[in-house]
Every structure is written in structure tokens, then in C-alpha cells.
VOGU-3710 file (C-alpha; in Angstrom, 3 decimals, decimal comma):
1> mkhsllpagv> -70,864/70,806/20,545  -69,482/70,290/17,173  -67,211/67,323/16,390  -64,773/67,640/13,557  -64,066/64,543/11,529  -60,726/63,894/9,847  -60,790/63,259/6,158  -60,635/59,549/5,278  -57,193/59,851/3,669  -55,698/61,498/6,779
11> glfvfaawls> -57,203/58,824/8,986  -55,606/56,037/7,003  -52,211/57,781/7,150  -52,385/58,120/10,945  -53,346/54,441/11,315  -50,452/53,300/9,128  -48,014/55,411/11,159  -49,324/53,925/14,404  -49,065/50,382/13,050  -45,471/50,960/11,926
21> sacsddsttp> -44,590/52,354/15,368  -46,181/49,395/17,103  -44,237/46,886/14,957  -40,961/48,668/15,568  -41,386/48,227/19,315  -41,174/44,446/18,985  -37,915/43,173/20,425  -35,706/41,166/18,032  -32,776/38,882/18,947  -29,625/40,005/17,121
31> vktpkvrptl> -27,575/37,373/15,331  -24,426/36,674/17,337  -21,224/36,311/15,368  -18,979/33,625/16,880  -15,659/34,929/18,144  -12,541/32,789/18,136  -9,067/33,826/19,126  -6,144/32,994/16,793  -4,911/29,460/17,415  -1,867/27,715/15,975
41> eitaiesvgg> -0,556/24,139/16,136  2,154/22,182/14,307  0,523/18,894/13,289  3,259/17,232/11,224  6,744/17,621/9,762  7,757/15,297/6,941  10,407/14,929/4,281  9,499/14,686/0,623  9,449/10,972/-0,189  10,341/10,073/3,396
51> prwepgqdkc> 8,743/9,391/6,778  6,435/11,729/8,688  6,910/13,110/12,203  3,905/13,918/14,389  3,673/15,226/17,971  4,338/12,464/20,487  6,760/10,555/18,269  10,565/10,381/18,455  11,902/13,783/17,452  13,506/12,738/14,195
61> velgrdpdqt> 12,886/13,680/10,574  14,846/12,922/7,424  16,042/15,105/4,577  13,789/15,037/1,537  14,570/12,662/-1,323  14,124/15,449/-3,873  17,083/17,552/-5,150  16,241/20,394/-2,706  16,007/17,959/0,247  12,647/19,526/1,115
71> ivttidltgi> 11,007/19,178/4,535  7,343/20,250/4,844  5,816/21,643/8,052  2,017/21,375/8,318  -0,010/23,603/10,659  -3,606/23,711/11,904  -5,457/26,956/12,641  -8,687/25,487/14,058  -9,891/27,108/17,290  -12,846/26,880/19,650
81> adtgeslasf> -15,242/29,822/19,388  -17,126/31,354/22,311  -20,158/29,459/21,041  -18,353/26,127/21,472  -17,946/25,598/17,734  -14,703/24,513/16,048  -13,864/27,238/13,559  -10,940/28,470/11,524  -9,305/31,009/13,819  -7,177/32,666/11,158
91> tlrppgtcgs> -7,538/33,128/7,411  -4,464/32,631/5,235  -4,328/34,968/2,248  -1,527/36,553/0,196  -0,476/40,089/1,195  -2,933/42,754/0,040  -5,898/40,387/-0,398  -7,428/40,242/3,087  -9,726/43,221/2,500  -12,205/43,498/5,402
101> vrqcgtavlr> -11,500/39,974/6,680  -10,399/40,083/10,314  -7,666/37,812/11,673  -6,178/37,350/8,228  -2,628/37,196/6,898  0,195/34,726/6,294  2,138/31,999/8,085  5,902/32,201/8,588  8,223/29,222/9,073  11,558/30,107/10,664
111> idpngeseal> 14,289/27,473/10,798  16,722/27,918/13,700  15,468/31,374/14,804  17,897/33,620/16,663  16,319/36,893/17,736  15,085/38,607/14,604  17,153/36,418/12,270  17,022/32,763/11,260  18,872/30,241/9,110  15,938/29,947/6,705
121> rvqaaqsala> 12,626/31,796/6,399  9,526/30,699/4,475  6,412/32,912/4,358  3,264/31,736/2,580  -0,539/31,874/2,621  -0,949/28,121/3,072  -0,908/25,547/5,848  1,903/23,446/4,327  5,233/25,293/4,509  8,039/23,738/2,442
131> aafeklgpgs> 11,677/24,430/3,392  14,626/23,429/1,201  17,361/21,911/3,388  20,033/21,283/0,752  22,161/24,113/2,206  21,359/23,408/5,858  22,014/19,692/5,918  21,468/17,241/8,791  21,714/18,121/12,477  19,513/19,514/15,218
141> htfrvelrsa> 17,104/22,106/13,770  14,276/24,138/15,287  11,056/24,580/13,301  9,198/27,704/14,500  5,911/28,877/12,970  4,383/32,329/13,502  1,402/34,209/12,082  1,602/37,638/10,465  -1,343/40,000/10,085  -2,483/41,708/6,889
151> adqpvmdvet> -0,223/44,605/7,916  2,676/42,093/8,237  2,755/42,458/12,020  3,064/39,557/14,470  -0,276/38,095/15,537  -0,438/38,219/19,322  -1,351/35,447/21,728  -4,400/36,627/23,698  -3,322/34,787/26,844  0,345/35,797/26,995
161> gaplfrevtl> 0,289/39,103/25,151  3,372/37,926/23,230  3,597/36,959/19,543  1,736/33,724/18,850  4,045/30,893/17,785  4,654/27,153/17,971  8,010/25,427/17,638  9,664/22,020/17,877  13,297/20,949/17,658  13,991/17,786/15,676
171> evkepggcgg> 17,069/15,810/14,748  17,315/16,008/10,965  19,073/12,982/9,481  20,089/11,606/6,115  17,482/9,477/4,274  16,935/6,291/6,236  18,462/7,743/9,408  15,177/7,744/11,322  14,426/4,173/10,380  11,706/5,121/7,935
181> tsdagndasd> 11,193/3,839/4,426  11,152/6,003/1,333  9,120/5,759/-1,831  12,314/5,077/-3,766  13,141/2,184/-1,448  9,711/0,682/-1,911  9,972/1,034/-5,670  13,378/-0,641/-5,630  11,971/-3,478/-3,540  9,061/-3,910/-5,944
191> asdadaadaa> 11,462/-3,958/-8,881  13,596/-6,546/-7,132  10,565/-8,722/-6,468  9,533/-8,398/-10,098  13,021/-9,397/-11,268  12,969/-12,402/-8,958  9,582/-13,439/-10,323  10,845/-13,061/-13,890  13,891/-15,127/-13,057  11,683/-17,804/-11,534
201> dagdasdasd> 9,496/-17,838/-14,639  12,593/-18,091/-16,821  13,811/-20,981/-14,696  10,497/-22,763/-15,049  10,588/-22,237/-18,795  14,154/-23,590/-18,914  13,160/-26,626/-16,872  10,234/-27,254/-19,170  12,515/-26,951/-22,193  15,025/-29,358/-20,654
211> asdandaada> 12,271/-31,834/-19,848  10,997/-31,597/-23,403  14,486/-32,186/-24,783  14,941/-35,142/-22,457  11,651/-36,650/-23,580  12,625/-36,150/-27,198  15,938/-37,809/-26,532  14,212/-40,713/-24,842  11,733/-41,022/-27,688  14,539/-41,115/-30,299
221> pdasdasdas> 15,777/-44,699/-29,444  12,173/-45,910/-29,400  11,661/-44,503/-32,877  14,906/-46,149/-34,063  13,867/-49,496/-32,583  10,508/-49,278/-34,288  12,195/-48,528/-37,600  14,542/-51,504/-37,209  11,628/-53,803/-36,381  9,780/-52,609/-39,473
231> daasdatddg> 12,842/-53,301/-41,669  13,229/-56,805/-40,199  9,602/-57,604/-40,887  9,995/-56,412/-44,463  13,086/-58,626/-44,929  11,238/-61,620/-43,528  8,410/-61,057/-45,959  10,855/-60,874/-48,869  12,562/-64,110/-47,763  9,180/-65,827/-47,544
241> datadsag> 8,287/-64,767/-51,073  11,622/-66,001/-52,391  11,158/-69,439/-50,796  7,701/-69,742/-52,228  8,970/-68,939/-55,737  11,725/-71,540/-55,424  9,294/-74,172/-54,299  7,079/-73,480/-57,255
//
């Protein structure tokens, strides 16, 4: 029986193919990408230059101290992923810049929403949403925040199947109405304290000046008395000399 032998080059090629096939059979664990559903919370509402409202506090906020009477609503988009990690559940980016990023878009603040309309609407790609209240004024106002997708569609709540939103109704009052202090008030207080300190220093200086004048006035008679005593001594000396000359 004749045995045919493969050329050396063919043998090496077959071995390499077998080795590659054997390596490809090894099971590999795919990297799992954490999944987190969109989450939204209102964490604070505060007036520019005024006090800050947070959940759990009395529902009161003041108009901003700036010309626009601005009130800023701050939101948090942190969610819990299926891996147990705390992750950003939604990415805020300006329209047209999300690209391939999923769960991406903008936040919308609606003041006093009524159906599809509202008294004031602010849409931005940031977590701090500033609303100018100079035309709305004080009173009871609802602050409602929603998320909009890259296609400018409402982001849905996975649990309810309805648009995801958070809202709170606060009593908006004039500066100082909620009992808070403003930066301007603190500055005025500091200025007042400084003026009082200056006045006290001026008073001390005046007292010192008066004391100095009084001492000078008291020293003046002493100086006069000393001068008179010196003159009397001089006269006595002259009289003594005259007597001596006469006696001679």
C-alpha cells in the first residue's frame, strides 16, 4: 500500500486552519451595557438673590432680586440601572446634536400648564431652567418639568406609559415674603455694621481729642504759675543785688 504525504506547506496551512477553528469555539462573555430608564426629579427652586426651596419644605419661593425677577428650577436625571449603578438616565443636548446617543434631548419647564398651553415655557439643554417672572408676578404658580426627545417628542414614563414629568405648586411671594434673607439685605446689614464701627471709631477719636484738649487746658495754668514763680525769683535776686550795692 502506498501512502501519500502532503507537502509541508499544505500541512502547515491545514494546522493553522484547525487552530483558528479551535480558538473560535471558546466561549466569551459579552460586555453588558447597563440599561437605565429615564428618570426625572425636581431638586430645588430658588429665586435669584433670594432663598431656596427644596422638597419637604414650606411651599414658598420669592421673586428674584434681579430686574427679570428670575426663579430657577433645578432638576436631577440620575437613575438606577439594571446593574444597580447610579447613572445619568437622560442626556441633555441642544436640538440636532444628539447623534446616535439614546435617551437624549432637552428639558422643558412649563409654568402654570393648561393642556397644551402654559403661562411661560422654557426649553433648554441644561439642568437649571431659569424663568423670568416679571410679567407673571406673585401668586400660586405650578412648576412642571418634562423631557423631550431628540425628535422633540415627549419622553414617556416606562411605568405609566404617559409622558414623564414632575411638578410642584408653590406660593410665589415678593422678596422677603417667605421669611428668607437676600444677598442685598446681607450687604446692607454689613454696610450698616461698618458705618456703626466707623462712627464708634470717630467717637473714640473725638473723645481722645477732647481729653487732649482738657489736659492742655489743665497744663496751661501750671505753666502760668511756673512762669510767675520764675519772675518772682528773678525780682528777689535783683532786690538782693541792689541791697548789697547800697551796703557797699
